[in-house]
SEFIZA-3560 file (N, C-alpha, C; in Angstrom, 3 decimals):
REM SEFIZA-3560
<numar><xx>-0.097</xx><yy>-12.551</yy><zz>0.647</zz><atom>N</atom></numar>
<numar><xx>-0.338</xx><yy>-11.105</yy><zz>0.547</zz><atom>CA</atom></numar>
<numar><xx>-0.174</xx><yy>-9.890</yy><zz>1.306</zz><atom>C</atom></numar>
<numar><xx>-1.382</xx><yy>-9.851</yy><zz>2.589</zz><atom>N</atom></numar>
<numar><xx>-0.470</xx><yy>-9.562</yy><zz>3.407</zz><atom>CA</atom></numar>
<numar><xx>0.379</xx><yy>-9.332</yy><zz>4.209</zz><atom>C</atom></numar>
<numar><xx>1.066</xx><yy>-9.593</yy><zz>3.888</zz><atom>N</atom></numar>
<numar><xx>1.968</xx><yy>-9.967</yy><zz>5.333</zz><atom>CA</atom></numar>
<numar><xx>3.294</xx><yy>-9.231</yy><zz>4.624</zz><atom>C</atom></numar>
<numar><xx>2.968</xx><yy>-10.110</yy><zz>3.164</zz><atom>N</atom></numar>
<numar><xx>4.277</xx><yy>-8.914</yy><zz>1.105</zz><atom>CA</atom></numar>
<numar><xx>4.062</xx><yy>-7.514</yy><zz>1.920</zz><atom>C</atom></numar>
<numar><xx>2.091</xx><yy>-7.124</yy><zz>2.293</zz><atom>N</atom></numar>
<numar><xx>2.491</xx><yy>-5.577</yy><zz>1.383</zz><atom>CA</atom></numar>
<numar><xx>2.570</xx><yy>-5.187</yy><zz>2.828</zz><atom>C</atom></numar>
<numar><xx>2.947</xx><yy>-5.559</yy><zz>4.455</zz><atom>N</atom></numar>
<numar><xx>3.294</xx><yy>-4.731</yy><zz>5.207</zz><atom>CA</atom></numar>
<numar><xx>4.735</xx><yy>-5.461</yy><zz>5.260</zz><atom>C</atom></numar>
<numar><xx>5.493</xx><yy>-6.363</yy><zz>5.418</zz><atom>N</atom></numar>
<numar><xx>6.695</xx><yy>-6.098</yy><zz>4.461</zz><atom>CA</atom></numar>
<numar><xx>7.859</xx><yy>-4.780</yy><zz>3.160</zz><atom>C</atom></numar>
<numar><xx>6.776</xx><yy>-3.916</yy><zz>3.171</zz><atom>N</atom></numar>
<numar><xx>6.351</xx><yy>-2.631</yy><zz>1.710</zz><atom>CA</atom></numar>
<numar><xx>6.702</xx><yy>-1.947</yy><zz>2.365</zz><atom>C</atom></numar>
<numar><xx>5.625</xx><yy>-2.554</yy><zz>3.657</zz><atom>N</atom></numar>
<numar><xx>5.426</xx><yy>-0.259</yy><zz>4.416</zz><atom>CA</atom></numar>
<numar><xx>6.156</xx><yy>-0.127</yy><zz>5.240</zz><atom>C</atom></numar>
<numar><xx>6.354</xx><yy>-1.283</yy><zz>5.738</zz><atom>N</atom></numar>
<numar><xx>7.835</xx><yy>-0.492</yy><zz>6.620</zz><atom>CA</atom></numar>
<numar><xx>9.075</xx><yy>0.127</yy><zz>6.580</zz><atom>C</atom></numar>
<numar><xx>9.186</xx><yy>-0.324</yy><zz>4.935</zz><atom>N</atom></numar>
<numar><xx>10.596</xx><yy>0.521</yy><zz>4.273</zz><atom>CA</atom></numar>
<numar><xx>10.430</xx><yy>1.801</yy><zz>3.364</zz><atom>C</atom></numar>
<numar><xx>9.093</xx><yy>2.252</yy><zz>4.161</zz><atom>N</atom></numar>
<numar><xx>8.285</xx><yy>3.723</yy><zz>3.411</zz><atom>CA</atom></numar>
<numar><xx>8.120</xx><yy>4.665</yy><zz>4.446</zz><atom>C</atom></numar>
<numar><xx>8.050</xx><yy>4.265</yy><zz>5.821</zz><atom>N</atom></numar>
<numar><xx>6.877</xx><yy>5.326</yy><zz>6.949</zz><atom>CA</atom></numar>
<numar><xx>7.778</xx><yy>4.256</yy><zz>8.194</zz><atom>C</atom></numar>
<numar><xx>8.227</xx><yy>4.841</yy><zz>9.318</zz><atom>N</atom></numar>
<numar><xx>8.780</xx><yy>4.461</yy><zz>10.321</zz><atom>CA</atom></numar>
<numar><xx>7.166</xx><yy>3.981</yy><zz>11.432</zz><atom>C</atom></numar>
<numar><xx>6.975</xx><yy>2.606</yy><zz>11.034</zz><atom>N</atom></numar>
<numar><xx>5.835</xx><yy>2.085</yy><zz>11.588</zz><atom>CA</atom></numar>
<numar><xx>6.204</xx><yy>0.377</yy><zz>11.676</zz><atom>C</atom></numar>
<numar><xx>5.933</xx><yy>0.280</yy><zz>13.176</zz><atom>N</atom></numar>
<numar><xx>6.372</xx><yy>-1.009</yy><zz>13.007</zz><atom>CA</atom></numar>
<numar><xx>4.728</xx><yy>-2.612</yy><zz>12.713</zz><atom>C</atom></numar>
<numar><xx>5.931</xx><yy>-3.584</yy><zz>12.108</zz><atom>N</atom></numar>
<numar><xx>4.469</xx><yy>-4.087</yy><zz>10.755</zz><atom>CA</atom></numar>
<numar><xx>3.510</xx><yy>-4.772</yy><zz>12.458</zz><atom>C</atom></numar>
<numar><xx>4.126</xx><yy>-4.884</yy><zz>12.938</zz><atom>N</atom></numar>
<numar><xx>2.430</xx><yy>-4.957</yy><zz>14.263</zz><atom>CA</atom></numar>
<numar><xx>0.943</xx><yy>-4.277</yy><zz>13.899</zz><atom>C</atom></numar>
<numar><xx>2.400</xx><yy>-2.936</yy><zz>14.302</zz><atom>N</atom></numar>
<numar><xx>0.866</xx><yy>-1.673</yy><zz>13.845</zz><atom>CA</atom></numar>
<numar><xx>-0.576</xx><yy>-1.439</yy><zz>12.762</zz><atom>C</atom></numar>
<numar><xx>0.218</xx><yy>-2.129</yy><zz>11.624</zz><atom>N</atom></numar>
<numar><xx>-0.010</xx><yy>-2.136</yy><zz>10.570</zz><atom>CA</atom></numar>
<numar><xx>-1.130</xx><yy>-2.783</yy><zz>10.231</zz><atom>C</atom></numar>
<numar><xx>-2.526</xx><yy>-3.236</yy><zz>10.380</zz><atom>N</atom></numar>
<numar><xx>-4.091</xx><yy>-3.474</yy><zz>10.068</zz><atom>CA</atom></numar>
<numar><xx>-4.525</xx><yy>-3.632</yy><zz>7.722</zz><atom>C</atom></numar>
<numar><xx>-6.247</xx><yy>-4.151</yy><zz>8.792</zz><atom>N</atom></numar>
<numar><xx>-6.332</xx><yy>-4.407</yy><zz>6.650</zz><atom>CA</atom></numar>
<numar><xx>-6.780</xx><yy>-2.463</yy><zz>6.918</zz><atom>C</atom></numar>
<numar><xx>-7.548</xx><yy>-2.396</yy><zz>8.374</zz><atom>N</atom></numar>
<numar><xx>-7.902</xx><yy>-0.789</yy><zz>8.376</zz><atom>CA</atom></numar>
<numar><xx>-7.687</xx><yy>0.126</yy><zz>8.299</zz><atom>C</atom></numar>
<numar><xx>-5.841</xx><yy>-0.096</yy><zz>8.921</zz><atom>N</atom></numar>
<numar><xx>-5.032</xx><yy>1.418</yy><zz>8.956</zz><atom>CA</atom></numar>
<numar><xx>-5.100</xx><yy>1.819</yy><zz>7.696</zz><atom>C</atom></numar>
<numar><xx>-5.388</xx><yy>3.366</yy><zz>7.722</zz><atom>N</atom></numar>
<numar><xx>-5.552</xx><yy>4.082</yy><zz>6.634</zz><atom>CA</atom></numar>
<numar><xx>-3.581</xx><yy>4.673</yy><zz>5.987</zz><atom>C</atom></numar>
<numar><xx>-3.675</xx><yy>4.768</yy><zz>5.066</zz><atom>N</atom></numar>
<numar><xx>-2.242</xx><yy>4.643</yy><zz>4.148</zz><atom>CA</atom></numar>
<numar><xx>-1.886</xx><yy>6.293</yy><zz>5.615</zz><atom>C</atom></numar>
<numar><xx>-2.458</xx><yy>6.967</yy><zz>5.227</zz><atom>N</atom></numar>
<numar><xx>-2.034</xx><yy>8.959</yy><zz>5.192</zz><atom>CA</atom></numar>
<numar><xx>-2.249</xx><yy>8.887</yy><zz>6.618</zz><atom>C</atom></numar>
<numar><xx>-3.368</xx><yy>8.717</yy><zz>7.194</zz><atom>N</atom></numar>
<numar><xx>-3.573</xx><yy>8.448</yy><zz>7.938</zz><atom>CA</atom></numar>
<numar><xx>-3.268</xx><yy>8.193</yy><zz>9.313</zz><atom>C</atom></numar>
<numar><xx>-3.123</xx><yy>7.327</yy><zz>9.115</zz><atom>N</atom></numar>
<numar><xx>-2.438</xx><yy>5.913</yy><zz>10.593</zz><atom>CA</atom></numar>
<numar><xx>-1.421</xx><yy>5.606</yy><zz>10.631</zz><atom>C</atom></numar>
<numar><xx>-0.847</xx><yy>5.356</yy><zz>9.125</zz><atom>N</atom></numar>
<numar><xx>1.104</xx><yy>5.133</yy><zz>8.781</zz><atom>CA</atom></numar>
<numar><xx>1.689</xx><yy>6.054</yy><zz>8.733</zz><atom>C</atom></numar>
<numar><xx>1.392</xx><yy>7.178</yy><zz>8.038</zz><atom>N</atom></numar>
<numar><xx>1.948</xx><yy>8.429</yy><zz>7.668</zz><atom>CA</atom></numar>
<numar><xx>2.799</xx><yy>8.393</yy><zz>6.650</zz><atom>C</atom></numar>
<numar><xx>1.676</xx><yy>8.215</yy><zz>5.845</zz><atom>N</atom></numar>
<numar><xx>2.798</xx><yy>8.249</yy><zz>4.290</zz><atom>CA</atom></numar>
<numar><xx>2.134</xx><yy>9.760</yy><zz>3.897</zz><atom>C</atom></numar>
<numar><xx>3.051</xx><yy>9.822</yy><zz>2.769</zz><atom>N</atom></numar>
<numar><xx>2.957</xx><yy>11.064</yy><zz>2.597</zz><atom>CA</atom></numar>
<numar><xx>2.467</xx><yy>10.928</yy><zz>0.972</zz><atom>C</atom></numar>
<numar><xx>2.556</xx><yy>11.105</yy><zz>0.082</zz><atom>N</atom></numar>
<numar><xx>2.126</xx><yy>11.167</yy><zz>-1.077</zz><atom>CA</atom></numar>
<numar><xx>3.255</xx><yy>10.384</yy><zz>-2.230</zz><atom>C</atom></numar>
<numar><xx>4.652</xx><yy>11.701</yy><zz>-1.314</zz><atom>N</atom></numar>
<numar><xx>6.056</xx><yy>11.185</yy><zz>-2.230</zz><atom>CA</atom></numar>
<numar><xx>5.975</xx><yy>8.911</yy><zz>-2.298</zz><atom>C</atom></numar>
<numar><xx>5.569</xx><yy>8.757</yy><zz>-0.480</zz><atom>N</atom></numar>
<numar><xx>5.638</xx><yy>7.602</yy><zz>0.284</zz><atom>CA</atom></numar>
<numar><xx>4.635</xx><yy>6.307</yy><zz>-0.450</zz><atom>C</atom></numar>
<numar><xx>3.526</xx><yy>7.321</yy><zz>-0.726</zz><atom>N</atom></numar>
<numar><xx>2.903</xx><yy>6.327</yy><zz>-0.984</zz><atom>CA</atom></numar>
<numar><xx>2.664</xx><yy>6.182</yy><zz>-2.797</zz><atom>C</atom></numar>
<numar><xx>3.518</xx><yy>6.800</yy><zz>-3.576</zz><atom>N</atom></numar>
<numar><xx>4.073</xx><yy>6.909</yy><zz>-4.909</zz><atom>CA</atom></numar>
<numar><xx>4.900</xx><yy>5.998</yy><zz>-5.057</zz><atom>C</atom></numar>
<numar><xx>5.844</xx><yy>6.363</yy><zz>-4.148</zz><atom>N</atom></numar>
<numar><xx>7.160</xx><yy>5.011</yy><zz>-4.112</zz><atom>CA</atom></numar>
<numar><xx>6.221</xx><yy>3.571</yy><zz>-3.926</zz><atom>C</atom></numar>
<numar><xx>6.070</xx><yy>3.537</yy><zz>-2.090</zz><atom>N</atom></numar>
<numar><xx>5.495</xx><yy>2.442</yy><zz>-2.724</zz><atom>CA</atom></numar>
<numar><xx>3.909</xx><yy>1.385</yy><zz>-2.824</zz><atom>C</atom></numar>
<numar><xx>3.753</xx><yy>2.079</yy><zz>-3.928</zz><atom>N</atom></numar>
<numar><xx>3.132</xx><yy>1.439</yy><zz>-5.102</zz><atom>CA</atom></numar>
<numar><xx>3.663</xx><yy>0.639</yy><zz>-6.190</zz><atom>C</atom></numar>
<numar><xx>5.057</xx><yy>1.807</yy><zz>-6.322</zz><atom>N</atom></numar>
<numar><xx>6.196</xx><yy>1.672</yy><zz>-7.822</zz><atom>CA</atom></numar>
<numar><xx>5.800</xx><yy>-0.065</yy><zz>-6.984</zz><atom>C</atom></numar>
<numar><xx>6.691</xx><yy>0.088</yy><zz>-5.891</zz><atom>N</atom></numar>
<numar><xx>7.225</xx><yy>-1.046</yy><zz>-5.178</zz><atom>CA</atom></numar>
<numar><xx>6.874</xx><yy>-2.095</yy><zz>-5.815</zz><atom>C</atom></numar>
<numar><xx>4.826</xx><yy>-1.873</yy><zz>-4.999</zz><atom>N</atom></numar>
<numar><xx>4.395</xx><yy>-3.158</yy><zz>-5.731</zz><atom>CA</atom></numar>
<numar><xx>3.899</xx><yy>-3.421</yy><zz>-6.777</zz><atom>C</atom></numar>
<numar><xx>3.386</xx><yy>-2.538</yy><zz>-7.537</zz><atom>N</atom></numar>
<numar><xx>4.171</xx><yy>-2.904</yy><zz>-9.300</zz><atom>CA</atom></numar>
<numar><xx>5.021</xx><yy>-3.850</yy><zz>-9.446</zz><atom>C</atom></numar>
<numar><xx>5.978</xx><yy>-3.267</yy><zz>-8.688</zz><atom>N</atom></numar>
<numar><xx>7.130</xx><yy>-5.266</yy><zz>-9.394</zz><atom>CA</atom></numar>
<numar><xx>7.766</xx><yy>-5.829</yy><zz>-8.507</zz><atom>C</atom></numar>
<numar><xx>6.727</xx><yy>-6.223</yy><zz>-7.225</zz><atom>N</atom></numar>
<numar><xx>6.387</xx><yy>-7.193</yy><zz>-6.344</zz><atom>CA</atom></numar>
<numar><xx>5.157</xx><yy>-7.377</yy><zz>-7.018</zz><atom>C</atom></numar>
<numar><xx>4.213</xx><yy>-7.257</yy><zz>-7.467</zz><atom>N</atom></numar>
<numar><xx>2.999</xx><yy>-8.551</yy><zz>-7.339</zz><atom>CA</atom></numar>
<numar><xx>2.681</xx><yy>-8.610</yy><zz>-9.252</zz><atom>C</atom></numar>
<numar><xx>4.119</xx><yy>-7.915</yy><zz>-10.369</zz><atom>N</atom></numar>
<numar><xx>4.171</xx><yy>-7.636</yy><zz>-11.848</zz><atom>CA</atom></numar>
<numar><xx>2.521</xx><yy>-7.263</yy><zz>-11.414</zz><atom>C</atom></numar>
<numar><xx>2.140</xx><yy>-6.549</yy><zz>-11.404</zz><atom>N</atom></numar>
<numar><xx>1.032</xx><yy>-5.405</yy><zz>-12.037</zz><atom>CA</atom></numar>
<numar><xx>1.036</xx><yy>-4.327</yy><zz>-11.822</zz><atom>C</atom></numar>
<numar><xx>0.119</xx><yy>-3.668</yy><zz>-13.557</zz><atom>N</atom></numar>
<numar><xx>0.235</xx><yy>-2.005</yy><zz>-13.257</zz><atom>CA</atom></numar>
<numar><xx>-1.042</xx><yy>-1.995</yy><zz>-12.213</zz><atom>C</atom></numar>
<numar><xx>-0.723</xx><yy>-0.170</yy><zz>-11.950</zz><atom>N</atom></numar>
<numar><xx>-1.807</xx><yy>0.730</yy><zz>-11.072</zz><atom>CA</atom></numar>
<numar><xx>-2.503</xx><yy>1.197</yy><zz>-11.418</zz><atom>C</atom></numar>
<numar><xx>-3.220</xx><yy>2.376</yy><zz>-12.019</zz><atom>N</atom></numar>
<numar><xx>-3.884</xx><yy>3.170</yy><zz>-12.843</zz><atom>CA</atom></numar>
<numar><xx>-3.975</xx><yy>3.854</yy><zz>-12.429</zz><atom>C</atom></numar>
<numar><xx>-3.942</xx><yy>4.571</yy><zz>-12.263</zz><atom>N</atom></numar>
<numar><xx>-3.778</xx><yy>5.798</yy><zz>-10.987</zz><atom>CA</atom></numar>
<numar><xx>-5.066</xx><yy>6.995</yy><zz>-10.732</zz><atom>C</atom></numar>
<numar><xx>-5.847</xx><yy>6.169</yy><zz>-12.045</zz><atom>N</atom></numar>
<numar><xx>-7.431</xx><yy>7.130</yy><zz>-11.114</zz><atom>CA</atom></numar>
<numar><xx>-7.447</xx><yy>6.531</yy><zz>-10.098</zz><atom>C</atom></numar>
<numar><xx>-7.476</xx><yy>4.723</yy><zz>-9.994</zz><atom>N</atom></numar>
<numar><xx>-7.813</xx><yy>4.234</yy><zz>-8.940</zz><atom>CA</atom></numar>
<numar><xx>-7.044</xx><yy>4.325</yy><zz>-7.912</zz><atom>C</atom></numar>
<numar><xx>-6.181</xx><yy>5.007</yy><zz>-8.248</zz><atom>N</atom></numar>
<numar><xx>-5.346</xx><yy>5.459</yy><zz>-6.179</zz><atom>CA</atom></numar>
<numar><xx>-6.014</xx><yy>6.037</yy><zz>-5.475</zz><atom>C</atom></numar>
<numar><xx>-5.964</xx><yy>6.983</yy><zz>-6.146</zz><atom>N</atom></numar>
<numar><xx>-7.185</xx><yy>8.560</yy><zz>-6.087</zz><atom>CA</atom></numar>
<numar><xx>-7.977</xx><yy>7.620</yy><zz>-4.996</zz><atom>C</atom></numar>
<numar><xx>-8.784</xx><yy>6.020</yy><zz>-5.202</zz><atom>N</atom></numar>
<numar><xx>-9.911</xx><yy>5.726</yy><zz>-4.111</zz><atom>CA</atom></numar>
<numar><xx>-9.488</xx><yy>4.390</yy><zz>-3.061</zz><atom>C</atom></numar>
<numar><xx>-7.641</xx><yy>4.293</yy><zz>-3.358</zz><atom>N</atom></numar>
<numar><xx>-7.791</xx><yy>4.196</yy><zz>-1.825</zz><atom>CA</atom></numar>
<numar><xx>-6.853</xx><yy>4.086</yy><zz>-1.011</zz><atom>C</atom></numar>
<numar><xx>-7.171</xx><yy>3.643</yy><zz>-0.119</zz><atom>N</atom></numar>
<numar><xx>-6.603</xx><yy>4.609</yy><zz>1.723</zz><atom>CA</atom></numar>
<numar><xx>-6.976</xx><yy>4.279</yy><zz>2.993</zz><atom>C</atom></numar>
<numar><xx>-6.474</xx><yy>2.491</yy><zz>2.900</zz><atom>N</atom></numar>
<numar><xx>-6.436</xx><yy>1.860</yy><zz>3.288</zz><atom>CA</atom></numar>
<numar><xx>-5.991</xx><yy>0.300</yy><zz>2.847</zz><atom>C</atom></numar>
<numar><xx>-5.412</xx><yy>0.442</yy><zz>3.581</zz><atom>N</atom></numar>
<numar><xx>-4.578</xx><yy>-1.020</yy><zz>3.440</zz><atom>CA</atom></numar>
<numar><xx>-5.298</xx><yy>-2.175</yy><zz>3.004</zz><atom>C</atom></numar>
<numar><xx>-6.335</xx><yy>-2.342</yy><zz>3.872</zz><atom>N</atom></numar>
<numar><xx>-7.595</xx><yy>-3.372</yy><zz>3.657</zz><atom>CA</atom></numar>
<numar><xx>-7.705</xx><yy>-3.748</yy><zz>1.749</zz><atom>C</atom></numar>
<numar><xx>-7.977</xx><yy>-1.939</yy><zz>1.340</zz><atom>N</atom></numar>
<numar><xx>-8.222</xx><yy>-1.454</yy><zz>-0.293</zz><atom>CA</atom></numar>
<numar><xx>-7.526</xx><yy>-1.833</yy><zz>-1.092</zz><atom>C</atom></numar>
<numar><xx>-5.304</xx><yy>-1.149</yy><zz>-0.535</zz><atom>N</atom></numar>
<numar><xx>-4.973</xx><yy>-1.629</yy><zz>-1.666</zz><atom>CA</atom></numar>
<numar><xx>-4.748</xx><yy>-3.703</yy><zz>-2.141</zz><atom>C</atom></numar>
<numar><xx>-5.723</xx><yy>-3.848</yy><zz>-0.572</zz><atom>N</atom></numar>
<numar><xx>-5.215</xx><yy>-5.561</yy><zz>-0.823</zz><atom>CA</atom></numar>
<numar><xx>-6.025</xx><yy>-6.587</yy><zz>-2.517</zz><atom>C</atom></numar>
<numar><xx>-7.309</xx><yy>-5.835</yy><zz>-2.411</zz><atom>N</atom></numar>
<numar><xx>-8.286</xx><yy>-6.184</yy><zz>-2.616</zz><atom>CA</atom></numar>
<numar><xx>-8.084</xx><yy>-5.253</yy><zz>-3.940</zz><atom>C</atom></numar>
<numar><xx>-7.728</xx><yy>-4.430</yy><zz>-4.487</zz><atom>N</atom></numar>
<numar><xx>-7.110</xx><yy>-4.060</yy><zz>-6.080</zz><atom>CA</atom></numar>
<numar><xx>-5.499</xx><yy>-5.112</yy><zz>-6.305</zz><atom>C</atom></numar>
<numar><xx>-5.088</xx><yy>-5.032</yy><zz>-5.815</zz><atom>N</atom></numar>
<numar><xx>-4.250</xx><yy>-5.688</yy><zz>-6.302</zz><atom>CA</atom></numar>
<numar><xx>-4.618</xx><yy>-7.648</yy><zz>-6.441</zz><atom>C</atom></numar>
<numar><xx>-4.718</xx><yy>-7.505</yy><zz>-5.991</zz><atom>N</atom></numar>
<numar><xx>-5.555</xx><yy>-8.650</yy><zz>-6.004</zz><atom>CA</atom></numar>
<numar><xx>-7.209</xx><yy>-8.681</yy><zz>-7.609</zz><atom>C</atom></numar>
<numar><xx>-7.461</xx><yy>-7.705</yy><zz>-7.285</zz><atom>N</atom></numar>
<numar><xx>-8.419</xx><yy>-7.548</yy><zz>-8.764</zz><atom>CA</atom></numar>
<numar><xx>-7.883</xx><yy>-7.653</yy><zz>-10.191</zz><atom>C</atom></numar>
<numar><xx>-5.907</xx><yy>-7.335</yy><zz>-10.097</zz><atom>N</atom></numar>
<numar><xx>-5.651</xx><yy>-7.385</yy><zz>-11.195</zz><atom>CA</atom></numar>
<numar><xx>-4.437</xx><yy>-7.836</yy><zz>-11.413</zz><atom>C</atom></numar>
<numar><xx>-4.194</xx><yy>-9.611</yy><zz>-10.391</zz><atom>N</atom></numar>
<numar><xx>-4.327</xx><yy>-10.097</yy><zz>-11.166</zz><atom>CA</atom></numar>
<numar><xx>-4.989</xx><yy>-11.247</yy><zz>-11.363</zz><atom>C</atom></numar>
//
């Protein structure tokens, strides 16, 4: 799943896949803005066939947290 998430991330921000780690923060480290992040989440929902709850999104700051959250919904 980590590899799939990295592939999606590089579609939204100008960063190399090799720079993305589970500890990478979406805004501070990867350069996401709120629009990029919401678009990214939309693609994640489609890719993994899940529905992300808006209040849960506020708690997700790192790639690893996103992976754990996605896994909890599957």
